[in-house]
C-alpha positions, 0 to 999 in steps of 0.5 A: 696471093690470090687467096690472101686477097680473097680472105681480106675481102671476105673479112671486110664484107663480114665486118660491113654486115656486122655493122649493118646488123648492129645498126638495124638492131639498134633501130629495132630496139629504138622502135620498141622503146618509142612504141613503149613510150607511145603505149605508156602515153596512151595507157597512162597519160591519155587513157581516160580521155581515149576511153571516154571517146571510144565509149562515146562512139559506142553509146548514145543518149536515149530520150524517153518520154513519160506516159502522159496521165490519163483522164477519167470521168467521175466513175473512172471511165476512161476519157483520154489515155496514152498508148505506146507508139514508135516514131522514125528518125534518122542520123544523116551523118551515118547514112552514106546513100540518102537517095537509096534510103529515101526510096526504100522508106518512101512507100512505107511512111507515105512521104515523097522520096524527095522530102525524105532525101532533103532531110537526110542530107542535112548537116545534123545528127538527128531528123524526124522522118515520121511520127507515131507509125503503126506497128506494121510499118515499124516491123517492115522498117526494122526488117530492112536494118538500114544504117542510121535509121532508128525508132524512138518510143513515144506516147500516142493520145487516144480518146476512147469516147470519141466525140463525148465532151470533146470541147471540154476535154480538149486534145494534145499535139504530136509532142503530147503538149496539151493544146485545148481544154482540160488537156491544156489547163492541166498539162503540167500535171499530166505531162512530166519532163522527158528523161534521158538515158545512156545506152550502147549502140551498134555500128549502125547506131541501133540501140542494143541495150533497150531494156537497160534503162528504167522507164520514167514515172508517168504523169498524174491522172485526172478524175473529172466531175463529168458523168459519161452517161449524163454527158451522152444524154445531154449530147444526144438530145442537144444534137436532136434539137439542133437538127430539128430546128436547123440551128447554127449551134447549141450548148447544154450544161448539167450541174449539181447546184449544191456543190458546183460539180459539172456533170455534163457540158455538151456542145453542138456541133461536136467532133471526134477528138481522135481526128482533132486536126481534121475538123473546123475550128468552129467545132472545137469551141466550147460554146457553153463557156466561151460564147456570149449571148444576151440572156433575154427573159431568163435574166428576169429572174435576177431582176425579180430576185433583187426586188424581193431581196430588197423588199420593194415588192411582194409576190402578190403585188399587182403591176399594171402591164399597160395592155402590152405597150409601155412608153418610156420617153423616146422608147416603147416597151412591148409584151408578146401579149396584151397583159393588163393587171398581173401580180408580181408572180404572174409577171415572171410566169408570163414573162412580161417585159413591161412588168419587169421594167416596172419592177426594176424601176422600184429597185433603181438602176444602182441597186440593179447593177449591184445585184447583177455583179453580186450574181457574178454576171459579166465576170468569170465564174472561176471554173478550172478551164478556159471561159469568157468574162461576159459583159455588162457596162459600168453603171456610169455608162448606162443610158436612159434606154438601159433601164428599159432593156437591162431588166429583161436581159438586153444590153448584157452578155453572158455565157451559159455557165454564168447564167446557170450559176446565177440560177443556182443561187435560187436552187441552193438557198441563195448561195452560188458554188464555184463550178469545177470540172476536175475533182482530183489529180492523182498519182496511183492511189495518192491524191496530189490535188483535190478540188472541193466545194467552195462558196463563190457568192451569196447574192440573196438570202435563203428567204428570197431564194425560197420565194423565187423557187415558188415563182419559178415553179409557177413558170413551169406549171402555169406560164411560158415553161409548161413544156418543161413539165416532168411527171412525178417531179416539181420543176422550177425554171425560166424561159428565155428568147433574145434577139442576136446583137449585130457585130458592131453593137448597133441594134439587132440582126433581123430574124436571128434569135437565141432560145434558152431555158434554165431550171432545176429539179426537184424544185424543193430539194434540187439535185441537178440544174440544167441550162439549154441554149439553142443558137439561131433556130429556124422556124420557131425561136421562143425558148418555151417552144425550142429549148424547154422540151430539150430540158425536159428530155434531158432531165427526164432521162437523167432522173431515170438514170439516177433512180431517185424519187421526188425530192430525194438526194442520191449518192450518184450525184453527191458522191466523192470519188 
């Protein structure tokens, strides 16, 4: 009986085990079915989406900045180039211990730990930590292999000639955008848009395919009309003169009057372009194109040219200069010497204010004003960089004092470039050429843009220009500009001395003057024209004493450099690049 009971129990247990096993098997089979369905959904239904998300996690977008175009002088000497540099950035969301990372980086990139830490705690995926690091610092940080820290290749602007033509060339900011000068004016040509490429990254966010993307095409290069040798001559001589006379500042422009090419623009004080953010803004100003001044006696050339062109006077006509004092109603005009009778030619040679005012009276105020505008004074010259307008009141705003002031360069403000362009009309047979400083924009051997000589104005006839050339030669040979004489060359030019007007426009500042000289050579067939402006010289202030010798020194060395004989044009100045 006992055995029968045991047999029944054993059979019942076996059945239970079998049922449970079957149930378990069904569950396992069901799990496999569900897993298969899930795998099908992953692979077939959501496969592309999940693949894209995985790819996104293992890839990153790399922004590559194209190399900024270079700037060269007319002889292809580099003035501004871009070198490769690396900038450090972080991904705050990938950095687990920002304080530790900040501590590690602080001493290398020379930024306080607290400042780095604040950046690394931001809710973003990208923060700049330090731009344009040195190679040695980059190597140190790479060896640390910090997760969430990486580098971006950028261009660093380098100016190999340092101070040379600094105000004209200008400079760029940390992001390679032009901020001043030619760098700013032609920024769109030299700086192309940043390109973006997709590349693989490791779990720390580092680029593991750095060479899998093409570098974008660089920006266009500029070929300037400047000559670094002539620029250096102008800057050295200007600096020497400003230091000698303890002047506030000064400027020099050298041009080819026959085609408008700028060969040099010098300003003092100057600065090293590689340290542009560490100097006073006063040094950055392109005085030759921006600063306005009353031209003084250099303006007498305009009055004289207008009178000759209108046939109201001849070179040998005699003018009574009133023994140095001339009453004009409420006003009195003075000369520096007590001249009595001077010919028209001698009035300009000796720079007589009284004689010039009497010449202007023969011309009339309306005609004088028209010629001022015809010579381009008071207006921009059209040069391809930043410049000032200048200032001359409309004729209907002239007072009874104006005809006793404007003819010899008062009540009018000009830039050095405007005054030089006006004198170029005499050097170039009555024609003023538009000044320009960028000769070409190039992409390798291909020319993208080319500035060619262009007539700007024709204020006087070739006959008038010839007469005035002879008169201006007399200024240097016999008159106030004798310190501008150069052995072996006929020089034509005019001195200028002017008081500085007060800021409120009411009268002049006692003891403050602007000294200038403008001229060209060889007089018969000019190759170069030069203007020298010295701001607030101390001790002496007459243009014939302060500015004329600077003109002589600059012109002498330029002619030696150009190796030309009298009246012979040379390839160096007139060449096209």
